[in-house]
C-alpha positions as CSV (number, residue, x, y, z in Angstrom):
1,X,6.3,18.1,17.6
2,X,9.8,19.0,16.5
3,X,12.3,16.4,15.3
4,X,15.7,16.7,17.0
5,X,18.6,17.9,14.8
6,X,21.2,15.3,14.0
7,X,24.9,16.2,13.7
8,X,26.0,15.6,10.1
9,X,29.3,14.2,11.3
10,X,27.6,11.7,13.5
11,X,25.4,10.7,10.5
12,X,28.6,10.3,8.4
13,X,30.2,8.1,11.0
14,X,27.0,6.0,11.3
15,X,26.8,5.6,7.5
16,X,30.6,4.7,7.3
17,X,30.1,2.2,10.2
18,X,27.2,0.5,8.4
19,X,29.5,-0.4,5.5
20,X,32.8,-0.9,7.4
21,X,31.4,-3.3,10.0
22,X,30.7,-5.9,7.2
23,X,34.4,-5.6,6.1
24,X,35.5,-6.2,9.7
25,X,33.4,-9.5,9.8
26,X,32.2,-8.9,13.3
27,X,29.4,-11.3,13.2
28,X,30.2,-14.5,11.3
29,X,26.8,-16.1,12.1
30,X,24.2,-13.4,12.0
31,X,21.3,-15.6,11.0
32,X,21.8,-17.7,14.1
33,X,22.6,-15.2,16.8
34,X,21.6,-11.8,15.6
35,X,23.8,-8.7,15.8
36,X,26.3,-8.3,18.6
37,X,26.8,-5.1,20.6
38,X,30.2,-4.8,19.0
39,X,28.6,-4.8,15.6
40,X,25.9,-2.3,16.5
41,X,27.8,0.4,18.4
42,X,30.4,2.3,16.4
43,X,33.9,2.2,17.7
44,X,35.6,5.5,18.9
45,X,36.6,8.0,16.4
46,X,39.9,10.0,16.3
47,X,42.1,12.0,14.0
48,X,45.7,13.2,13.7
49,X,44.5,16.8,14.1
50,X,44.4,19.8,11.8
51,X,48.1,20.6,11.4
52,X,49.9,19.7,8.2
53,X,51.7,16.9,10.1
54,X,48.3,15.4,10.9
55,X,47.2,15.3,7.2
56,X,50.6,13.8,6.3
57,X,50.1,11.0,8.8
58,X,46.6,10.4,7.5
59,X,47.9,10.0,3.9
60,X,50.6,7.6,5.2
61,X,48.0,5.4,6.9
62,X,45.7,5.4,3.9
63,X,48.5,4.5,1.5
64,X,49.8,1.7,3.8
65,X,53.1,3.5,4.4
66,X,52.3,3.7,8.1
67,X,51.1,0.7,10.1
68,X,52.1,1.7,13.6
69,X,52.0,4.6,16.1
70,X,54.3,5.3,18.9
71,X,53.9,7.4,22.0
72,X,54.6,7.5,25.7
73,X,52.6,5.6,28.3
74,X,51.5,9.0,29.6
75,X,50.2,10.0,26.2
76,X,48.1,6.9,26.0
77,X,46.7,7.4,29.5
78,X,45.2,4.6,31.7
79,X,43.8,2.5,28.8
80,X,46.4,1.1,26.5
81,X,45.1,-0.2,23.1
82,X,44.3,-3.9,23.0
83,X,44.8,-6.2,20.0
84,X,41.6,-6.7,18.1
85,X,40.1,-3.3,19.1
86,X,38.7,-1.1,16.4
87,X,38.6,2.6,15.8
88,X,37.4,5.0,13.1
89,X,40.1,7.3,11.8
90,X,38.7,10.7,10.6
91,X,40.2,13.5,8.6
92,X,40.8,16.9,10.2
93,X,37.2,17.9,9.6
94,X,35.8,14.9,11.4
95,X,34.7,12.8,8.3
96,X,35.4,9.1,8.7
97,X,38.0,7.7,6.3
98,X,39.2,4.4,7.6
99,X,38.3,1.6,10.0
100,X,41.5,0.5,11.9
101,X,42.1,-2.7,13.9
102,X,44.9,-2.9,16.4
103,X,47.0,-6.0,15.6
104,X,49.7,-5.7,18.3
105,X,50.8,-3.5,21.2
106,X,54.4,-3.4,22.5
107,X,55.2,-1.6,25.8
108,X,58.9,-1.1,26.3
109,X,59.7,1.0,29.3
110,X,57.7,4.2,29.0
111,X,57.1,3.8,25.2
112,X,54.0,2.2,23.6
113,X,54.1,1.0,20.0
114,X,50.7,0.3,18.6
115,X,50.5,-1.7,15.3
116,X,47.3,-1.7,13.2
117,X,45.8,-2.6,9.9
118,X,43.3,-0.8,7.8
119,X,40.1,-3.0,7.7
120,X,38.1,-0.7,5.5
121,X,38.8,2.6,3.7
122,X,36.3,5.2,2.4
123,X,36.3,5.0,-1.4
C-alpha cells in the first residue's frame, strides 16, 4: 500500500493554520461545543504575486504600513469581501506569512476598498 504524497505548501498552510486559528479566537467555548467548521477548515490563501511590487506590498502589510487594498468591482468579481472573513496571505513562493481579517469594505461606484488587520504573523 502506498501513502499518497502530500504537497509541502499544503502542509505549511495547515501547520500555520493550526497556530493562527488560536490567535483568531474562532471558538471561545471549545470545551462546551467542540470545534466549528470555520475553525477546522483553513481559509483561502492568496499572494500579491512574484513581481517586486508584490513583495513590496507584502512587506507593507507585515510592517503595518498597509491596512487596506483597493480595486475595481470587476477585479473582485462576484464575491466581494465581507467584514469578519479570514484569509491567509502567502509570500510569492506560496509559504503562509499572515492571517488577515477583513474589518470593513467600502464600495463607492466601481471601486472597492477592503480594510483588514493582521490577526497572526509567522515569526
